[in-house]
mmCIF file of the C-alpha atoms, coordinates in Angstrom:
data_MODEL
# 
_entry.id   MODEL 
# 
loop_
_atom_site.group_PDB 
_atom_site.id 
_atom_site.type_symbol 
_atom_site.label_atom_id 
_atom_site.label_alt_id 
_atom_site.label_comp_id 
_atom_site.label_asym_id 
_atom_site.label_entity_id 
_atom_site.label_seq_id 
_atom_site.pdbx_PDB_ins_code 
_atom_site.Cartn_x 
_atom_site.Cartn_y 
_atom_site.Cartn_z 
_atom_site.occupancy 
_atom_site.B_iso_or_equiv 
_atom_site.pdbx_formal_charge 
_atom_site.auth_seq_id 
_atom_site.auth_comp_id 
_atom_site.auth_asym_id 
_atom_site.auth_atom_id 
_atom_site.pdbx_PDB_model_num 
ATOM 1   C CA . MET A 1 1   ? 55.107  4.122  -34.585 1.00 0.00 ? 1   MET A CA 1 
ATOM 2   C CA . LYS A 1 2   ? 57.645  6.104  -32.558 1.00 0.00 ? 2   LYS A CA 1 
ATOM 3   C CA . ARG A 1 3   ? 55.220  9.016  -32.196 1.00 0.00 ? 3   ARG A CA 1 
ATOM 4   C CA . PHE A 1 4   ? 52.518  6.699  -30.869 1.00 0.00 ? 4   PHE A CA 1 
ATOM 5   C CA . ALA A 1 5   ? 54.920  5.245  -28.304 1.00 0.00 ? 5   ALA A CA 1 
ATOM 6   C CA . ILE A 1 6   ? 56.052  8.729  -27.197 1.00 0.00 ? 6   ILE A CA 1 
ATOM 7   C CA . ILE A 1 7   ? 52.437  9.998  -26.841 1.00 0.00 ? 7   ILE A CA 1 
ATOM 8   C CA . THR A 1 8   ? 51.395  6.890  -24.901 1.00 0.00 ? 8   THR A CA 1 
ATOM 9   C CA . ALA A 1 9   ? 54.393  7.192  -22.555 1.00 0.00 ? 9   ALA A CA 1 
ATOM 10  C CA . SER A 1 10  ? 53.694  10.891 -21.926 1.00 0.00 ? 10  SER A CA 1 
ATOM 11  C CA . VAL A 1 11  ? 50.018  10.213 -21.141 1.00 0.00 ? 11  VAL A CA 1 
ATOM 12  C CA . ILE A 1 12  ? 50.967  7.456  -18.670 1.00 0.00 ? 12  ILE A CA 1 
ATOM 13  C CA . MET A 1 13  ? 53.592  9.665  -16.987 1.00 0.00 ? 13  MET A CA 1 
ATOM 14  C CA . SER A 1 14  ? 51.131  12.580 -16.740 1.00 0.00 ? 14  SER A CA 1 
ATOM 15  C CA . ALA A 1 15  ? 48.537  10.342 -15.115 1.00 0.00 ? 15  ALA A CA 1 
ATOM 16  C CA . ALA A 1 16  ? 51.077  8.995  -12.629 1.00 0.00 ? 16  ALA A CA 1 
ATOM 17  C CA . PHE A 1 17  ? 52.251  12.490 -11.629 1.00 0.00 ? 17  PHE A CA 1 
ATOM 18  C CA . ALA A 1 18  ? 48.687  13.788 -11.318 1.00 0.00 ? 18  ALA A CA 1 
ATOM 19  C CA . THR A 1 19  ? 47.783  10.928 -8.996  1.00 0.00 ? 19  THR A CA 1 
ATOM 20  C CA . ALA A 1 20  ? 50.853  11.449 -6.832  1.00 0.00 ? 20  ALA A CA 1 
ATOM 21  C CA . VAL A 1 21  ? 50.336  15.210 -6.562  1.00 0.00 ? 21  VAL A CA 1 
ATOM 22  C CA . SER A 1 22  ? 46.624  15.013 -5.735  1.00 0.00 ? 22  SER A CA 1 
ATOM 23  C CA . ALA A 1 23  ? 47.040  12.562 -2.862  1.00 0.00 ? 23  ALA A CA 1 
ATOM 24  C CA . ASN A 1 24  ? 46.739  14.335 0.492   1.00 0.00 ? 24  ASN A CA 1 
ATOM 25  C CA . ASP A 1 25  ? 47.626  12.434 3.645   1.00 0.00 ? 25  ASP A CA 1 
ATOM 26  C CA . ASP A 1 26  ? 46.532  15.259 5.993   1.00 0.00 ? 26  ASP A CA 1 
ATOM 27  C CA . VAL A 1 27  ? 42.806  14.677 5.439   1.00 0.00 ? 27  VAL A CA 1 
ATOM 28  C CA . THR A 1 28  ? 40.992  12.983 8.311   1.00 0.00 ? 28  THR A CA 1 
ATOM 29  C CA . PRO A 1 29  ? 37.933  10.940 7.323   1.00 0.00 ? 29  PRO A CA 1 
ATOM 30  C CA . ILE A 1 30  ? 34.599  11.958 8.842   1.00 0.00 ? 30  ILE A CA 1 
ATOM 31  C CA . GLU A 1 31  ? 33.227  9.534  11.405  1.00 0.00 ? 31  GLU A CA 1 
ATOM 32  C CA . LEU A 1 32  ? 29.515  8.824  11.120  1.00 0.00 ? 32  LEU A CA 1 
ATOM 33  C CA . ASN A 1 33  ? 27.312  8.881  14.193  1.00 0.00 ? 33  ASN A CA 1 
ATOM 34  C CA . LEU A 1 34  ? 24.926  5.979  13.693  1.00 0.00 ? 34  LEU A CA 1 
ATOM 35  C CA . ASP A 1 35  ? 23.388  6.165  17.167  1.00 0.00 ? 35  ASP A CA 1 
ATOM 36  C CA . GLU A 1 36  ? 20.380  8.034  15.814  1.00 0.00 ? 36  GLU A CA 1 
ATOM 37  C CA . PRO A 1 37  ? 18.645  7.493  12.469  1.00 0.00 ? 37  PRO A CA 1 
ATOM 38  C CA . ILE A 1 38  ? 19.581  9.690  9.540   1.00 0.00 ? 38  ILE A CA 1 
ATOM 39  C CA . VAL A 1 39  ? 15.996  9.727  8.285   1.00 0.00 ? 39  VAL A CA 1 
ATOM 40  C CA . LYS A 1 40  ? 13.328  10.147 10.926  1.00 0.00 ? 40  LYS A CA 1 
ATOM 41  C CA . ALA A 1 41  ? 9.700   9.154  10.555  1.00 0.00 ? 41  ALA A CA 1 
ATOM 42  C CA . VAL A 1 42  ? 7.612   12.247 11.298  1.00 0.00 ? 42  VAL A CA 1 
ATOM 43  C CA . ASP A 1 43  ? 4.113   11.410 10.157  1.00 0.00 ? 43  ASP A CA 1 
ATOM 44  C CA . ALA A 1 44  ? 2.699   8.282  8.647   1.00 0.00 ? 44  ALA A CA 1 
ATOM 45  C CA . ILE A 1 45  ? 0.652   8.922  5.523   1.00 0.00 ? 45  ILE A CA 1 
ATOM 46  C CA . ILE A 1 46  ? -2.219  6.507  5.142   1.00 0.00 ? 46  ILE A CA 1 
ATOM 47  C CA . ALA A 1 47  ? -3.961  6.597  1.797   1.00 0.00 ? 47  ALA A CA 1 
ATOM 48  C CA . PRO A 1 48  ? -7.627  5.685  1.519   1.00 0.00 ? 48  PRO A CA 1 
ATOM 49  C CA . ASN A 1 49  ? -8.552  2.432  -0.160  1.00 0.00 ? 49  ASN A CA 1 
ATOM 50  C CA . PRO A 1 50  ? -9.103  2.647  -3.929  1.00 0.00 ? 50  PRO A CA 1 
ATOM 51  C CA . ILE A 1 51  ? -12.547 2.725  -5.497  1.00 0.00 ? 51  ILE A CA 1 
ATOM 52  C CA . ASP A 1 52  ? -13.667 0.076  -7.992  1.00 0.00 ? 52  ASP A CA 1 
ATOM 53  C CA . LEU A 1 53  ? -15.548 1.846  -10.773 1.00 0.00 ? 53  LEU A CA 1 
ATOM 54  C CA . LEU A 1 54  ? -18.046 -0.589 -12.244 1.00 0.00 ? 54  LEU A CA 1 
ATOM 55  C CA . GLU A 1 55  ? -19.089 1.485  -15.247 1.00 0.00 ? 55  GLU A CA 1 
ATOM 56  C CA . LYS A 1 56  ? -17.756 4.239  -17.488 1.00 0.00 ? 56  LYS A CA 1 
ATOM 57  C CA . THR A 1 57  ? -17.267 7.296  -15.264 1.00 0.00 ? 57  THR A CA 1 
ATOM 58  C CA . PHE A 1 58  ? -16.722 10.891 -16.347 1.00 0.00 ? 58  PHE A CA 1 
ATOM 59  C CA . PHE A 1 59  ? -14.057 12.942 -14.602 1.00 0.00 ? 59  PHE A CA 1 
ATOM 60  C CA . TYR A 1 60  ? -13.819 16.708 -14.205 1.00 0.00 ? 60  TYR A CA 1 
ATOM 61  C CA . ASP A 1 61  ? -11.235 19.411 -13.527 1.00 0.00 ? 61  ASP A CA 1 
ATOM 62  C CA . ASN A 1 62  ? -13.163 20.583 -10.418 1.00 0.00 ? 62  ASN A CA 1 
ATOM 63  C CA . PRO A 1 63  ? -16.334 19.551 -8.621  1.00 0.00 ? 63  PRO A CA 1 
ATOM 64  C CA . ASN A 1 64  ? -19.161 20.657 -10.963 1.00 0.00 ? 64  ASN A CA 1 
ATOM 65  C CA . GLY A 1 65  ? -16.408 21.838 -13.340 1.00 0.00 ? 65  GLY A CA 1 
ATOM 66  C CA . ASN A 1 66  ? -15.454 21.119 -16.937 1.00 0.00 ? 66  ASN A CA 1 
ATOM 67  C CA . GLN A 1 67  ? -15.562 17.526 -18.107 1.00 0.00 ? 67  GLN A CA 1 
ATOM 68  C CA . TRP A 1 68  ? -12.080 16.266 -19.043 1.00 0.00 ? 68  TRP A CA 1 
ATOM 69  C CA . GLY A 1 69  ? -12.871 12.753 -20.163 1.00 0.00 ? 69  GLY A CA 1 
ATOM 70  C CA . ALA A 1 70  ? -14.108 9.363  -19.076 1.00 0.00 ? 70  ALA A CA 1 
ATOM 71  C CA . ILE A 1 71  ? -12.603 6.343  -17.351 1.00 0.00 ? 71  ILE A CA 1 
ATOM 72  C CA . SER A 1 72  ? -13.533 2.778  -18.212 1.00 0.00 ? 72  SER A CA 1 
ATOM 73  C CA . PRO A 1 73  ? -14.407 0.408  -15.354 1.00 0.00 ? 73  PRO A CA 1 
ATOM 74  C CA . GLN A 1 74  ? -11.285 0.011  -13.218 1.00 0.00 ? 74  GLN A CA 1 
ATOM 75  C CA . GLU A 1 75  ? -9.787  0.536  -9.776  1.00 0.00 ? 75  GLU A CA 1 
ATOM 76  C CA . VAL A 1 76  ? -8.809  4.186  -9.167  1.00 0.00 ? 76  VAL A CA 1 
ATOM 77  C CA . GLN A 1 77  ? -6.524  5.623  -6.495  1.00 0.00 ? 77  GLN A CA 1 
ATOM 78  C CA . LEU A 1 78  ? -7.791  8.484  -4.340  1.00 0.00 ? 78  LEU A CA 1 
ATOM 79  C CA . SER A 1 79  ? -5.942  11.628 -3.338  1.00 0.00 ? 79  SER A CA 1 
ATOM 80  C CA . GLY A 1 80  ? -7.855  11.876 -0.064  1.00 0.00 ? 80  GLY A CA 1 
ATOM 81  C CA . ARG A 1 81  ? -9.934  14.954 -0.903  1.00 0.00 ? 81  ARG A CA 1 
ATOM 82  C CA . VAL A 1 82  ? -13.736 14.870 -0.874  1.00 0.00 ? 82  VAL A CA 1 
ATOM 83  C CA . ILE A 1 83  ? -16.133 17.769 -1.433  1.00 0.00 ? 83  ILE A CA 1 
ATOM 84  C CA . ASP A 1 84  ? -19.789 16.853 -0.919  1.00 0.00 ? 84  ASP A CA 1 
ATOM 85  C CA . ASP A 1 85  ? -20.347 13.912 -3.332  1.00 0.00 ? 85  ASP A CA 1 
ATOM 86  C CA . TRP A 1 86  ? -17.179 14.617 -5.348  1.00 0.00 ? 86  TRP A CA 1 
ATOM 87  C CA . VAL A 1 87  ? -14.022 12.527 -4.842  1.00 0.00 ? 87  VAL A CA 1 
ATOM 88  C CA . GLU A 1 88  ? -10.591 13.494 -6.156  1.00 0.00 ? 88  GLU A CA 1 
ATOM 89  C CA . ILE A 1 89  ? -8.700  10.708 -7.962  1.00 0.00 ? 89  ILE A CA 1 
ATOM 90  C CA . TYR A 1 90  ? -5.389  10.312 -9.767  1.00 0.00 ? 90  TYR A CA 1 
ATOM 91  C CA . THR A 1 91  ? -5.504  10.103 -13.571 1.00 0.00 ? 91  THR A CA 1 
ATOM 92  C CA . TRP A 1 92  ? -2.975  10.252 -16.409 1.00 0.00 ? 92  TRP A CA 1 
ATOM 93  C CA . LEU A 1 93  ? -3.812  13.987 -16.615 1.00 0.00 ? 93  LEU A CA 1 
ATOM 94  C CA . GLY A 1 94  ? -3.075  14.553 -12.919 1.00 0.00 ? 94  GLY A CA 1 
ATOM 95  C CA . THR A 1 95  ? -5.728  14.810 -10.249 1.00 0.00 ? 95  THR A CA 1 
ATOM 96  C CA . ALA A 1 96  ? -9.354  14.955 -11.349 1.00 0.00 ? 96  ALA A CA 1 
ATOM 97  C CA . TRP A 1 97  ? -12.790 14.746 -9.735  1.00 0.00 ? 97  TRP A CA 1 
ATOM 98  C CA . ILE A 1 98  ? -15.503 12.132 -10.110 1.00 0.00 ? 98  ILE A CA 1 
ATOM 99  C CA . TYR A 1 99  ? -19.074 12.271 -8.880  1.00 0.00 ? 99  TYR A CA 1 
ATOM 100 C CA . TYR A 1 100 ? -19.440 9.410  -6.394  1.00 0.00 ? 100 TYR A CA 1 
ATOM 101 C CA . PRO A 1 101 ? -22.476 9.934  -4.116  1.00 0.00 ? 101 PRO A CA 1 
ATOM 102 C CA . ASN A 1 102 ? -22.376 8.862  -0.457  1.00 0.00 ? 102 ASN A CA 1 
ATOM 103 C CA . TYR A 1 103 ? -18.707 7.880  -0.518  1.00 0.00 ? 103 TYR A CA 1 
ATOM 104 C CA . VAL A 1 104 ? -17.029 7.286  2.855   1.00 0.00 ? 104 VAL A CA 1 
ATOM 105 C CA . PHE A 1 105 ? -13.264 6.748  3.108   1.00 0.00 ? 105 PHE A CA 1 
ATOM 106 C CA . THR A 1 106 ? -12.131 3.283  4.124   1.00 0.00 ? 106 THR A CA 1 
ATOM 107 C CA . TYR A 1 107 ? -8.640  2.297  5.189   1.00 0.00 ? 107 TYR A CA 1 
ATOM 108 C CA . ASN A 1 108 ? -6.787  -0.998 5.594   1.00 0.00 ? 108 ASN A CA 1 
# 
């Protein structure tokens, strides 16, 4: 029991000395200039409206590329890239391409 009391007392004393030694009163805090914003808006990114797929749709790695899989009817988000009748979408595999003839971007 005496050893436990001695170890506890030495740990408390060490912590107290370490705190006292590390305190530095010569440090001046930095004043923040809040007159201008820290984060500035440069460009607004407006994403095109999603597409509602009404039937099973195959998706590809590239336009006219290798077929990766198929998507059941659902709303898909677009990356904003279109090549001819091919539209790039976001999938669980990353970006992929679907064939969607005569698509025109719409925005809210």
